[in-house]
Structure formats: structure tokens, C-alpha cells
N, C-alpha and C positions, 0 to 999 in steps of 0.2 A: 504494500500500500504506500503510495507516494505522499509525501508531506506537502501541504499547501504552502506556497511561497508568496511573498509580497511582490511588489513591482521589481522589475529588473534594475540592477545597479550598474554603476560605471565599470565595476570590475567584471560583470557579466559581458558587457559590450567589449571590453578590452580582450577578454578571453576568446570570445567568438571571432573578433577581428584579427586576433593574433598580434596585438600591439600592447603597449604599456598603458596604464591608467593615465599617465601624463599625456600620451598621444591622444587619447579620447578627450581629455580636457582641452587640449589644443584644438581639436576638431570644432568644439563649441566656442572657444574664446579667441583662438589665433589660427584659423585654418590656413592662412598664408604660410605658416611654418611647415606645412606638410606637402608631400608630393601628391599629385592628383591620384595616383594609385592607392596610396594610404588613405586619403580622404574618402575614396570610393569604398574601400573595405570597411572603414568605420561607419560611413553612411549606411551601408548595407546591413551591418550588425545592428545599428540603431533602429532601422526600419523593421528588421526581423524580430527584434525583441520588443518593439514598441516603447523604447526607452525615452524618457523625458527627464532632463536635468532637474535636480532638486534645488530650486532657487533658495529655499530656506537654508540648506546646508551651504550653498555658495555664499550667501549673504553673511552667514556666521563666520566663514573663513575670511571673507574680505573685510568684515567689520562694518559694513554699511549696506543699506538697502537701496533699491532703485524704485521703491514704491512710496507714493505719498497718499495718505488717506484723506478722504473728503467726506464729512458728515453733514448732510443738509436735512432740514426738517420737512421738506416737501419737494415734489417734482412738479406740482401744478403751477407754481409761479412762472410767469412769462419769462423771467430772467434766468431761472435755474439751469435749463438746458444750455443756454448760451455761455453761462459761466463755466459749467462743467466741461463743455466742448473746448473753450478757450484754455482752461487749465490743462486739460488732457493734451491739447496740441502743443502747448509750451513745454510741458514735461517731456513729451515725445521728442521734441527738438534737442532736449538735453539727455536723451537716452534713458528716460525714466518713464514710470507708469503711474496712472491715477487709479486708485481703487475707491469707488464711490459707494456710500451707504445712505439710506434714508431712514431717519429715526421716527418720522411721523409725529413729531413734537411730543414724543413719549420719553420722559426722563429716564426710565428704566432701559429702554432700547438705546438711548444716547449713551448711557453708562456702559452697556454691553459692547457697543461698537468701540468706545474709547478703550476698553479693556482688551478687545480683540486687536486693535491697531497697536496697542502697547506690546502685547505678546508677539505680534508679528514684527516688531521693531522697525516700523515704517520710518522712512527718512524724514518725514514731516507730516503735519496734520493741518488741514483747513476745516474749520467747523463753524456752522451757524448755530450756536448753542441754544438749547431750550432752557437750561438752568444756568445759574451763575457758576461757571467753571474756572474762571480766571485764576483764583488762588491755587486750585489744584493743577492746572495746566502750567502755571509758572514754575 
């Protein structure tokens, strides 16, 4: 009886492609450092295994995140979509990402999203607060 496994790891990709873990890392971060043949072997292993890099682990190693959290209280406002789009576009230009949440003006949901973004160690946070959070955020 075989044991159930989680998602494929970078080590699994390296073993299947016959390369080092460093080479697989270079495939995602510095593909120009690889020959086209090696790139193709790694690409094939990634596709075969359905491998997806673990951004949480990558951010932990790097010591920073590429994600900025945004908590708004509603989507119905005429300005909210434009603001969200502008922030996302500007962050994308900087190689970063916007993760948006809507708290529905519910203080408990607002707190839950704040805690989630803190656990995720986002690079920054934009919020239209429902409650007085200034002392806590400072």
C-alpha cells in the first residue's frame, strides 16, 4: 500500500530532471544561467510533476515578501475598483503583487484579515479601517 504524499518538491523536480536543486532554483529565478537543454529538462520535470514554487518558503529565505495586502470595506463604491486597479498596476511595475480582501465593514473580519496578512508577512498593508486601528498598526 503506497503512502499518500503532498505536493511535489524542488528536490523531486531536480531528481526527475537529473540536475541539482540549485539548477531548479535557477530555472525559476535566473534561467539565463542555464543552457537551453537544461532549461528544457527542468521545464519538462516541472510540467510532469505539476510543480509550483512555494512562495512562502522563498519569501522566508529572502527575508521579504512581494505581496502587499489591501483591506477595503466594500466593493460597491464607485472608486474602489479604480483604486484597486491603480495599486495593482503600480505594484506590478515594481515586480510585486496586490492581495485584496473585503471586510464588509465587519470589525471581526477586519481583524481576521489583519491577522492573516501579518502571518503571511506581507511587505505592506493598505487599509480603509472600520475601527480605530492606528495605535495597533503603529
